[in-house]
N, C-alpha and C positions, 0 to 999 in steps of 0.2 A: 257247285251252287249251294249255298247252306240251305239246311232243312227249316220249314216254317213252324210254327208253333201256332195252335188255335185253341183259345182260352173262352167258354162259353160260362155263363150261368145266369141266375135271376138279380135282379137289381140290389145293391149291398152286400153282396159277396164277396165284394173286394177286388174284382176283375180288372180295374183300370190299374189301380196302384201296383199290382201283384204284376202284372203285365209289364208295365214299363219299368219295374224294378228288374223283374227276370232280363228285359231287353238289355238293360244296362250292364247287369253282370255279364252276360253272354255276347256282348258286344253285336246284338241284333237291333233291326229297327222296330221302335214300338208303333202302331197304329191303332186310334182308339175310335172304332166305328161308332161307338154309342155316340162320341160328339160330333160326329158327321150328320146323325138323326138330329142331335139337338141344335146343332148351329142352323139346319134347314127348317127345323121348327121355329127358331128366334126370328129367321128373316119373315116365315109367314106371318107370324104374330106382329112383327114391325111392319108390314104391307098390309094388314090386315084382310088379308087372303081368307077364302074359305075353306075349310077344311073338307076339301073333298078332292080324288086323284086327279083328274084332269089339270087342275090349275096346280096342285102340288107336284106334281111329275114335271109340268113346264117350268117348274122353279128351281126343279132340281136339276133338269137339262142347261140351265143358263146361269148356276151359281157356282162360284169357285170355293171350294173349301181345302185349307192347307193348313199344316203343321209347322211349328216353327220351336226350335230350343233357346230360351232365353235364359242363359248360366243355370242352366240347369232345370229350368222348369219349362215345361212343353206349355205352349200359347196355341190356341186355336182362331184363326181367322177365317171369316166368313166374306169374300169377296177382299174387302182391303181394310175391314174393322175388326180388331182384337174383341171376341166374344167370349174368351175365356170364361169369365166370371157369369155373365150373363145367361150362358147357355146351363148354368147351374140353378137358376131360378124355379120359385115353386110352379110358375104359369108356363114356363117350358118344360119341367117335367109332368104338368098335366096333360098337355096337349101332344108329348112326342110320342106316346104310344098309339094314338090317332093316326098321325101321319105315317108311322113305320108299318101301320096295317096295309096300307094300299101297295099293290104289287107293282104299278107301273114306277113309283118310288124306290121301292127296294131295286128294281132292277137298275135304275139310274146310278144308285150308290152301289149296290153290288159289283157293277162293272167298273166302276173308280176302284174298288176294295181289291178286287182280283188283279187289275192292272199293277197295283202298288204292290203285290205279293210275287207278281210274276217272277221277278229275278232271284227270289230267296231270301233268306235271311230276315224274316219279318215275324214279330210277336203281334199277334191280332187278336182282339177281344171283342165281343159282343155277346149275342145272343143265339145267333146262326150260324156261326163261323165255321164248325165242325161238320155242321150238318148240310148248308148251302153256300156259304161263301167259299169255304176252302177244305171240301170235303175230301181232298187228297193230301192233306197236312199232315207231314211225318208225326207229329206230335199234339194231340188234342188232349185238352185237361176242362174239366167240367166241376168248376167252383160252386160250391153251396154252404148255406148255413141257415139256422132257424130264422123264422121271421122275427122274431123278438130281438134276437142279435142284428139283424141286417137293420131293423128299425133305429135300434141304439147307435149304430154306427151312424147311418145318415143324420140323427138326431144331431149328434156331436158336430159333424161336417157342418151342418146349416149354422148351429149355433155359434161355431167359431168364426163364422163368416159374417154374424151378426143378423141372420134371419130369425125374425120372430115366428115360431112356431111350434108346436107341440109335439110330444112323442107320440099322443094318439093320433094326430092328424098323420103323421109321418107313416106309423104304421100302417092306417087306412089306405093312404097312397101306395104303398108299396104293394099292399096285397091286392089292390086292384090293377095295378102294374102287372103282377105276376100272372093274375086271372086273364089280363088283356094278352100277356105274351105267349101264354101257353095256349091260349085258344083262337089265335089269330089264323086265318085261312092260308095265309102265305108265311113259308119259312118260320114256324112256331117254335118258342124258346123248348128244347127237347135234347136230352144228353145224347151225341153221336155213340152208336153201338161200341166202337172202336178207342171211347174216350176214358181217360183215367178221372175218376171222382175223387175230389178232395173236399171234405166237410170241414170248412175254415172255421166254424163254430167257436172251438177252443184253443184256436192257432192262432200265433201271430201273425201279421203279416211277414216277418222275416222266415218264419218257419215254413209260410207256404213257397215264398220263392225260392227256398232251398230244395224242397222238395223238385219243383220243376227246375231246376238247374242241375241238381244232381241227376234227374232222368236223362236231361238233354246230353248232358256232358259225357255220363256213362255210356249212350248208345251211340255218340258222335265222334268222340275224341279216341 
């Protein structure tokens, strides 16, 4: 069984892009746990559900979230709807931290994530992968970067998609997300004691991927 890789870190640190590229280079399966929480948030907003744990936990139990590769691009489906673009909208970003703070919701999605990684060979990124979801993962990395750099990255991403938003708004949103993620009672954002920390502020995506691939290859091959 191939070892699993857990990648954690705050919003905008580059986790998803790095995890996806590292998985491609190593021939592993990439699972974007953040997209799962976003997809559920999107569905809750579509149904005008109250953001309280009982309703959202029930929604999590009855929702099917899956990933599909479309010519090298990972698509996210909520039930039968392609929500790849919708889950990155500002309204979803605003509410996803609230949804992810509820213990019953996290239990439902954590169970799905663990099942997906049970056979090994998975690269999974999020905020509590190395500490709560896959605490026994063979490789753990914690990506970080300055708030300013993370905000610039997210701003460029949003502008490229045609979203009208200011850099100041992005920075305020990310700072609030950091606060919520680090202080939630259930599975808060925290670096696992045995994780390798990579500050990506002055590194390119390719450099970060190469560091992870080299560490994995050195110990596995």
